[in-house]
Backbone as JSON, one array per atom type, in Angstrom:
{
  "sequence": "MAAVSNVRDCAERLRRLVRLPGQRNLCAAARSLGTLPATLTHQLHALEKAAGVPLIERTSPLAATPAGTALIHEAEHLLSLLDAAQSSVT",
  "N": [[4.44, 20.05, -13.3], [3.2, 20.88, -11.09], [0.59, 20.17, -10.65], [0.67, 17.78, -9.33], [0.73, 18.24, -6.6], [-1.92, 18.55, -6.01], [-2.98, 16.06, -5.79], [-4.69, 13.68, -3.85], [-3.6, 12.89, -0.54], [-0.94, 13.55, -1.0], [1.74, 13.8, 0.1], [2.22, 11.26, 1.28], [2.0, 9.64, -0.97], [4.13, 10.6, -2.45], [6.22, 9.82, -0.79], [6.11, 7.09, -1.18], [6.62, 6.97, -3.93], [9.34, 7.8, -4.13], [10.62, 5.57, -3.21], [10.3, 3.6, -5.12], [12.06, 3.2, -7.47], [14.42, 0.73, -8.36], [13.18, -1.32, -7.03], [12.06, -4.7, -7.46], [9.64, -5.2, -8.86], [6.24, -3.91, -9.18], [4.62, -5.39, -7.44], [6.44, -6.45, -5.57], [7.4, -4.04, -4.59], [5.08, -3.01, -3.42], [4.72, -4.86, -1.34], [7.02, -4.3, 0.21], [6.43, -1.75, 0.97], [4.25, -2.04, 2.52], [1.63, -2.14, 1.52], [-1.15, -2.85, -0.69], [-0.71, -4.3, -3.95], [-2.55, -3.36, -5.9], [-3.4, -0.97, -4.78], [-1.01, 0.52, -4.71], [-0.46, 0.62, -7.46], [-2.68, 2.09, -8.34], [-2.24, 4.53, -6.99], [0.22, 5.32, -8.11], [-0.56, 5.6, -10.76], [-2.34, 7.76, -10.47], [-0.57, 9.81, -9.7], [1.01, 9.92, -12.02], [-0.92, 10.65, -13.89], [-1.62, 13.17, -12.92], [0.84, 14.47, -13.2], [1.13, 14.28, -15.9], [2.85, 12.8, -17.38], [4.69, 9.69, -17.79], [6.16, 8.33, -14.85], [7.49, 6.21, -13.72], [9.23, 3.53, -15.1], [8.02, 0.44, -15.99], [9.89, -1.77, -15.65], [12.2, -4.43, -14.92], [14.65, -4.26, -12.69], [12.3, -1.77, -11.33], [12.39, 1.49, -12.76], [13.06, 4.99, -12.7], [11.66, 7.36, -14.9], [13.03, 10.06, -16.93], [11.47, 12.33, -16.21], [10.37, 11.31, -13.89], [12.64, 11.0, -12.32], [13.35, 13.69, -11.93], [11.08, 14.58, -10.51], [11.26, 12.92, -8.27], [13.63, 13.88, -7.06], [12.8, 16.47, -6.37], [10.69, 15.75, -4.68], [12.05, 14.42, -2.6], [13.41, 16.58, -1.48], [11.24, 18.23, -0.68], [9.94, 16.49, 1.12], [11.9, 16.22, 3.08], [11.88, 18.8, 4.09], [9.26, 18.88, 5.11], [9.44, 16.88, 7.08], [11.35, 18.05, 8.77], [9.93, 20.3, 9.62], [7.83, 19.07, 11.0], [9.28, 17.85, 13.03], [10.21, 20.05, 14.43], [7.93, 21.01, 15.59], [7.02, 19.07, 17.31]],
  "CA": [[4.23, 19.04, -12.29], [2.52, 21.49, -9.96], [-0.68, 19.48, -10.43], [0.89, 16.64, -8.43], [0.4, 18.64, -5.23], [-3.36, 18.47, -5.83], [-3.35, 14.66, -5.62], [-5.02, 13.37, -2.45], [-2.52, 12.25, 0.22], [0.25, 13.81, -1.83], [3.01, 13.51, 0.78], [2.38, 9.82, 1.41], [2.24, 9.08, -2.3], [5.51, 10.96, -2.82], [7.11, 8.95, -0.01], [6.13, 5.79, -1.87], [7.27, 7.15, -5.23], [10.8, 7.86, -4.02], [11.14, 4.24, -2.89], [10.03, 2.64, -6.18], [13.19, 2.79, -8.32], [15.26, -0.32, -7.81], [12.35, -2.45, -6.59], [11.99, -5.73, -8.5], [8.42, -4.91, -9.62], [5.27, -3.21, -8.34], [4.17, -6.28, -6.36], [7.49, -6.46, -4.54], [7.41, -2.7, -4.0], [3.91, -2.91, -2.55], [5.02, -5.63, -0.13], [8.01, -3.6, 1.05], [5.81, -0.52, 1.45], [3.14, -2.4, 3.39], [0.36, -1.84, 0.89], [-1.56, -3.8, -1.72], [-0.26, -3.94, -5.29], [-3.57, -2.56, -6.59], [-3.36, 0.37, -4.19], [0.2, 1.18, -5.19], [-0.65, 0.87, -8.89], [-3.65, 3.18, -8.45], [-1.59, 5.77, -6.55], [1.21, 5.69, -9.11], [-1.3, 6.07, -11.93], [-2.86, 9.09, -10.14], [0.56, 10.74, -9.78], [1.39, 10.06, -13.43], [-1.97, 11.4, -14.55], [-1.49, 14.56, -12.48], [2.07, 15.01, -13.78], [0.97, 14.3, -17.34], [3.92, 12.0, -17.99], [5.08, 8.51, -17.01], [7.19, 8.61, -13.85], [8.22, 4.97, -13.44], [9.22, 2.52, -16.15], [7.67, -0.86, -15.42], [10.92, -2.71, -16.03], [12.65, -5.18, -13.77], [13.89, -3.57, -11.64], [11.62, -0.52, -11.69], [13.32, 2.61, -12.99], [12.43, 6.28, -12.89], [11.84, 8.04, -16.19], [13.67, 11.36, -16.66], [10.53, 13.17, -15.45], [10.26, 10.7, -12.57], [13.87, 11.35, -11.58], [13.23, 15.1, -11.53], [10.07, 14.67, -9.46], [11.79, 12.27, -7.07], [14.56, 14.81, -6.41], [11.98, 17.52, -5.75], [9.94, 15.13, -3.59], [12.97, 14.2, -1.48], [13.64, 17.88, -0.86], [10.0, 18.62, -0.02], [9.7, 15.6, 2.25], [12.85, 16.56, 4.15], [11.36, 20.03, 4.71], [8.08, 18.5, 5.91], [9.91, 16.15, 8.25], [11.99, 19.02, 9.66], [8.87, 21.14, 10.2], [7.12, 18.25, 11.97], [10.18, 17.64, 14.17], [10.32, 21.28, 15.22], [6.65, 21.23, 16.27], [6.83, 18.08, 18.37]],
  "C": [[3.57, 19.61, -11.04], [1.22, 20.78, -9.65], [-0.52, 18.29, -9.49], [0.51, 17.01, -7.0], [-1.1, 18.61, -4.96], [-3.85, 17.04, -5.65], [-3.59, 14.4, -4.14], [-3.88, 12.6, -1.79], [-1.18, 12.38, -0.49], [1.54, 13.41, -1.13], [3.24, 12.01, 0.91], [2.66, 9.17, 0.06], [3.65, 9.41, -2.79], [6.52, 10.11, -2.06], [7.22, 7.57, -0.67], [6.86, 5.89, -3.2], [8.78, 7.11, -5.12], [11.41, 6.49, -3.72], [10.94, 3.21, -4.0], [11.24, 2.25, -7.03], [14.08, 1.77, -7.62], [14.48, -1.51, -7.27], [12.2, -3.43, -7.75], [10.79, -5.51, -9.42], [7.43, -4.25, -8.67], [4.74, -4.09, -7.21], [5.18, -6.32, -5.23], [7.56, -5.11, -3.84], [6.25, -2.55, -3.02], [4.15, -3.66, -1.24], [5.96, -4.87, 0.79], [7.45, -2.3, 1.63], [4.6, -0.78, 2.35], [1.78, -2.03, 2.82], [0.03, -2.91, -0.14], [-1.05, -3.36, -3.08], [-1.28, -3.06, -6.04], [-3.6, -1.13, -6.07], [-2.17, 1.15, -4.71], [0.07, 1.54, -6.67], [-1.6, 2.05, -9.1], [-3.0, 4.51, -8.07], [-0.56, 6.24, -7.55], [0.52, 6.24, -10.34], [-1.84, 7.49, -11.67], [-1.75, 10.14, -10.21], [0.96, 10.99, -11.23], [0.34, 10.86, -14.2], [-1.86, 12.88, -14.2], [-0.26, 15.22, -13.11], [1.96, 15.12, -15.3], [2.02, 13.53, -18.1], [4.15, 10.74, -17.17], [6.22, 8.88, -16.05], [8.07, 7.4, -13.58], [8.08, 4.04, -14.64], [8.99, 1.17, -15.48], [8.62, -1.93, -15.96], [11.28, -3.53, -14.79], [14.16, -4.99, -13.65], [13.22, -2.3, -12.16], [12.65, 0.59, -11.83], [12.52, 3.89, -13.17], [12.67, 6.77, -14.31], [12.58, 9.34, -15.91], [12.75, 12.3, -15.86], [10.37, 12.63, -14.03], [11.47, 11.03, -11.71], [13.8, 12.79, -11.08], [12.23, 15.25, -10.39], [10.56, 14.04, -8.17], [12.77, 13.18, -6.34], [13.8, 15.93, -5.7], [11.22, 16.97, -4.55], [10.83, 14.9, -2.38], [13.23, 15.5, -0.74], [12.41, 18.33, -0.06], [9.76, 17.78, 1.23], [10.67, 15.87, 3.39], [12.42, 17.84, 4.85], [10.15, 19.74, 5.59], [8.49, 17.79, 7.18], [10.56, 17.09, 9.26], [10.95, 19.89, 10.35], [8.12, 20.35, 11.27], [7.98, 18.02, 13.22], [10.26, 18.88, 15.04], [9.04, 21.57, 16.01], [6.48, 20.28, 17.45], [7.92, 18.1, 19.4]]
}
């Protein structure tokens, strides 16, 4: 999953990924994230392509696959480190 870090705007896409499980569907998720459904779908597809595996099951509600769950846990850790680093600079 190291290839995921090469995806453009990786941190923002990971922030969106961690909020997907539990959303009713991708349209509802896009609304709650303040983006267009097509944009969210494209970004999720790019993450899944980079990871080489599906990350989110398109069920209702959305659910993380086992690989998605692992990536989400790693993303939450990474994002907390990024947030802490940004807080210490400002």
